[in-house]
C-alpha positions in Angstrom: 26.2 -7.7 24.6 26.8 -7.0 20.9 25.2 -3.6 19.5 22.8 -5.6 17.4 21.9 -7.5 20.1 21.1 -4.8 22.5 19.1 -2.9 19.4 17.2 -6.3 19.1 16.3 -6.0 22.9 14.9 -2.4 22.4 13.2 -3.2 19.7 11.2 -6.1 21.4 10.5 -3.7 24.5 9.2 -1.0 22.6 6.9 -3.1 20.5 3.5 -3.7 21.7 2.8 -6.9 23.6 0.9 -8.7 21.0 3.9 -8.0 18.7 6.7 -9.0 20.7 6.9 -12.7 19.8 7.6 -11.0 16.4 10.6 -9.0 17.3 13.0 -11.6 15.5 11.2 -11.9 12.3 12.9 -10.5 9.1 12.0 -10.0 5.7 15.1 -11.1 3.5 14.8 -9.4 0.1 18.3 -10.5 -0.8 18.3 -11.9 -4.7 19.0 -15.6 -4.0 16.4 -15.8 -1.2 13.8 -14.0 -3.1 11.9 -16.9 -4.7 11.9 -18.7 -1.6 10.3 -15.9 0.4 7.8 -15.3 -2.4 6.7 -18.6 -2.3 6.0 -18.9 1.6 4.3 -15.6 1.4 1.8 -16.4 -1.6 1.2 -20.0 0.5 0.0 -17.8 3.8 -1.8 -15.4 2.2 -3.8 -17.9 0.1 -4.7 -20.1 3.2 -5.5 -16.8 4.9 -7.8 -15.4 2.0 -9.3 -18.9 1.7 -10.4 -18.8 5.5 -11.8 -15.1 5.6 -15.6 -14.8 5.9 -16.4 -12.2 3.1 -20.2 -12.3 3.7 -21.7 -9.4 2.4 -19.2 -8.8 -0.4 -19.4 -9.8 -3.6 -16.1 -10.9 -5.4 -15.3 -11.5 -8.8 -12.3 -11.7 -11.0 -11.6 -9.9 -14.3 -8.7 -9.4 -16.6 -7.8 -5.7 -17.8 -6.5 -5.5 -21.3 -2.7 -4.1 -20.8 -1.2 -1.3 -22.5 2.2 -1.9 -21.9 1.8 -6.1 -21.2 -0.6 -9.0 -21.2 -3.7 -8.7 -19.4 -3.4 -7.6 -16.0 -5.6 -9.9 -13.1 -7.9 -8.1 -11.1 -10.1 -8.8 -7.8 -13.3 -6.3 -7.6 -15.1 -6.3 -4.2 -18.5 -5.1 -4.4 -20.4 -3.7 -1.5 -23.1 -0.8 -1.3 -25.4 0.7 -3.8 -25.1 1.0 -7.9 -23.5 3.4 -9.2 -20.8 2.6 -6.6 -17.8 4.6 -5.2 -14.6 2.9 -6.1 -11.3 2.7 -4.8 -8.1 1.2 -7.2 -5.9 -0.6 -4.7 -2.3 -1.8 -4.9 -1.0 -4.2 -2.6 2.2 -4.4 -0.5 5.1 -6.5 -1.1 8.3 -4.3 -1.8 7.4 -4.0 -5.1 8.8 -7.8 -5.5 6.1 -9.7 -3.7 2.6 -10.4 -3.5 -0.6 -11.2 -5.6 -4.5 -10.4 -5.1 -4.2 -12.4 -2.0 -1.8 -10.3 -0.5 -3.8 -7.7 1.1 -7.2 -9.6 0.5 -8.5 -8.9 4.3 -7.7 -5.2 3.8 -10.1 -5.0 0.6 -12.9 -7.0 1.9 -12.6 -4.4 5.1 -12.6 -1.1 3.0 -15.3 -2.7 0.6 -17.7 -3.5 3.9 -16.7 -0.4 5.9 -17.0 2.4 2.9 -19.6 0.5 1.2 -17.9 0.8 -2.0 -16.5 -0.9 -4.6 -12.7 -1.9 -4.3 -10.6 -3.1 -7.6 -7.5 -5.0 -6.3 -4.5 -4.5 -8.9 -2.2 -7.6 -9.7 0.7 -5.5 -10.8 3.9 -6.9 -12.3 6.9 -7.6 -9.9 10.4 -6.5 -9.9 13.0 -7.4 -10.4 11.6 -9.7 -13.6 9.6 -6.3 -14.2 11.2 -3.2 -12.6 10.0 0.3 -12.8 7.8 1.4 -14.7 6.2 -1.7 -14.8 4.2 -1.8 -12.0 3.0 1.7 -12.2 2.1 1.1 -16.0 0.0 -1.6 -14.8 -1.9 0.4 -11.9 -2.6 3.3 -14.1 -3.8 1.2 -17.0 -6.4 -0.4 -14.5 -7.4 3.3 -13.1 -8.1 4.6 -16.8 -9.6 1.1 -17.3 -12.2 1.4 -14.6 -12.9 5.3 -15.4 -13.6 4.5 -19.3 -15.6 1.2 -18.2 -17.3 2.9 -15.6 -21.1 2.2 -16.7 -20.6 -1.4 -17.3 -18.7 -1.8 -14.1 -21.7 0.3 -12.3 -19.0 2.6 -10.7 -19.6 6.6 -10.3 -16.4 7.8 -12.8 -16.5 10.7 -10.6 -16.0 9.6 -7.2 -12.9 7.6 -7.3 -9.9 7.0 -5.1 -6.9 5.2 -4.8 -5.2 3.3 -2.2 -2.2 1.0 -1.2 -0.2 -0.4 1.3 3.9 -0.4 1.6 5.4 -0.3 -2.2 1.7 -0.3 -3.5 1.0 3.0 -1.5 4.0 4.3 -3.7 1.9 3.3 -6.7 -1.1 5.0 -5.4 1.1 8.4 -4.5 2.0 8.5 -8.0 -1.4 7.7 -9.6 -2.5 10.8 -7.4 0.3 12.9 -8.7 -0.6 12.0 -12.2 -4.3 12.6 -11.8 -3.4 16.2 -10.2 -1.5 16.5 -13.2 -4.2 15.7 -15.5 -2.3 12.7 -16.8 -4.6 10.1 -15.5 -8.3 10.3 -14.4 -9.2 12.6 -11.4 -9.5 10.7 -8.2 -10.8 12.2 -5.2 -9.1 10.9 -2.4 -5.7 9.1 -1.6 -5.0 6.9 1.2 -1.6 5.3 1.9 -0.7 3.1 4.6 2.7 2.2 5.5 3.8 4.0 2.3 7.1 3.6 0.4 7.9 7.4 -0.7 11.3 8.3 -0.6 14.8 6.4 -1.7 16.7 8.7 0.4 18.2 8.5 3.9 15.9 9.2 6.7 16.6 8.9 10.4 14.2 5.8 10.7 16.0 3.9 8.1 19.4 4.3 10.3 17.8 3.7 13.5 15.4 0.6 12.2 18.2 -1.6 11.1 16.6 -4.6 12.3 12.9 -4.6 12.8 10.1 -7.0 12.3 8.2 -6.8 9.1 10.6 -4.6 7.4 13.9 -2.8 7.9 16.5 -0.8 6.7 18.2 -3.7 4.8 15.2 -4.8 2.9 14.2 -1.2 2.3 17.8 -1.1 0.3 17.1 -4.3 -1.6 13.9 -3.4 -2.4 15.1 -0.3 -4.2 18.0 -2.1 -5.6 15.4 -4.8 -7.3 12.5 -1.9 -8.2 15.1 0.1 -10.1 17.3 -2.8 -11.7 20.2 -1.6 -10.1 20.4 1.8 -12.3 20.2 5.5 -10.9 17.0 6.7 -9.6 14.2 8.0 -11.5 12.6 11.0 -9.9 9.0 9.8 -11.6 9.7 6.1 -9.4 9.6 8.1 -6.3 6.6 10.0 -4.9 8.4 12.4 -2.7 10.8 13.5 -5.4 8.0 15.3 -6.8 8.9 19.2 -6.5 5.4 20.5 -6.1 2.4 18.7 -4.3 -0.2 21.6 -4.7 -3.8 20.5 -6.0 -3.3 16.6 -5.1 -6.3 14.9 -3.4 -6.9 14.9 0.1 -5.1 11.9 1.8 -5.0 9.6 4.9 -1.5 8.7 5.9 -1.0 5.7 8.4 2.5 4.4 9.7 3.8 2.4 12.4 6.3 3.9 14.8 9.0 1.2 14.6 9.2 1.1 10.6 12.0 2.5 8.5 9.6 3.9 6.4 8.1 6.0 9.3 10.0 9.4 8.9 9.1 9.6 5.1 5.5 9.2 5.6 5.3 12.0 8.2 7.7 14.1 5.9 5.2 13.7 2.7 1.8 14.4 5.0 3.7 17.5 5.9 4.8 18.5 2.8 0.9 17.9 1.9 -0.3 20.0 4.5 2.1 22.9 3.4 0.7 22.7 -0.3 -2.7 22.9 1.1 -3.7 19.7 0.6 -6.3 18.3 3.3 -4.2 15.3 5.2 -5.0 13.1 8.1 -1.8 11.5 9.5 -1.6 8.8 12.3 1.2 6.8 13.5 0.6 3.7 15.4 2.7 3.4 18.6 4.4 0.4 19.6 3.8 -1.2 15.9 6.0 -2.7 13.2 5.4 -2.6 9.4 2.9 -4.8 8.5 1.1 -5.2 11.5 -2.3 -5.2 10.0 -1.5 -8.0 8.1 0.2 -9.9 10.7 -2.3 -9.7 13.4 -5.7 -8.6 11.4 -8.2 -9.5 14.6 -5.5 -7.0 17.0 -7.3 -4.4 18.6 -4.9 -1.9 16.9 -5.3 -3.5 13.5 -9.3 -3.1 14.1 -8.8 0.3 14.9 -6.6 0.9 11.9 -10.0 -0.6 9.6 -12.5 1.8 11.4 -10.2 4.9 10.6 -9.8 3.7 7.0 -13.1 2.7 6.3 -14.7 6.1 8.0 -12.1 8.2 5.7 -13.1 6.4 2.7 -16.8 7.1 3.6 -16.5 10.7 3.9 -14.2 11.0 0.9 -16.6 8.6 -1.4 -19.9 9.5 0.0 -19.6 13.3 1.3 -20.6 11.8 4.7 
């Protein structure tokens, strides 16, 4: 038996039973396949978004004037009283995939469970728009929300940022900018399966062939995002030297994920810097499990945890 075959069997055995049928699924971000992968993902997520029951959540589309680009599309999910607490959300997709449908389910869950307004950002994608385009768009939306809080019926003193995977990298950078006074203040950051560090980690060495995301895809992701250039420290949240003064955090990640160790390491660094931080590692899960199986018991536990954390942070409960 080859090493790759043995590794695949080991990963399949370590996955939770509900995920084992996905053991051989891969996300291929090779440049020549990127267009095909985008189209397939967009179709699947569009169909899922159209079929989702959104009872109790009012959803509207808007365009935010771009500071560095044309208008930025956002989708606003409203639940709860006015003036609302609000979350600026950045979707997953390795900086190269996705749109407002990608994490539609997550945004509905957060709005419902936390009784808040979620503003989801359709930021520009690499490689056509490498760093700092996505971060510029997310920052522009955060500033727009703060500046237009009254018109949006939002409390500007109770803003949070959140994101999944690459979107969590953008949320983490917004939190850093806010702590440094370079962006409107935020009270909480929620990072799910976050992209935080371009440097080697044991989990990247171990998970070279895992469903959802693997080490090969990680390498392609950073190459696309940085346009093949040398790493810029501002593009990588974990390269920040000082995390003192950042807002409280919830970090959630998967056991069988090349990004696992950077999430754990960042959570530890936040705690060492005196930042109130909650960390959960979900055993037997792979990257993107909550999108792959949103009705699964573990995904529902994740949504409940995230909703409760947002309620506490935004409403003081």
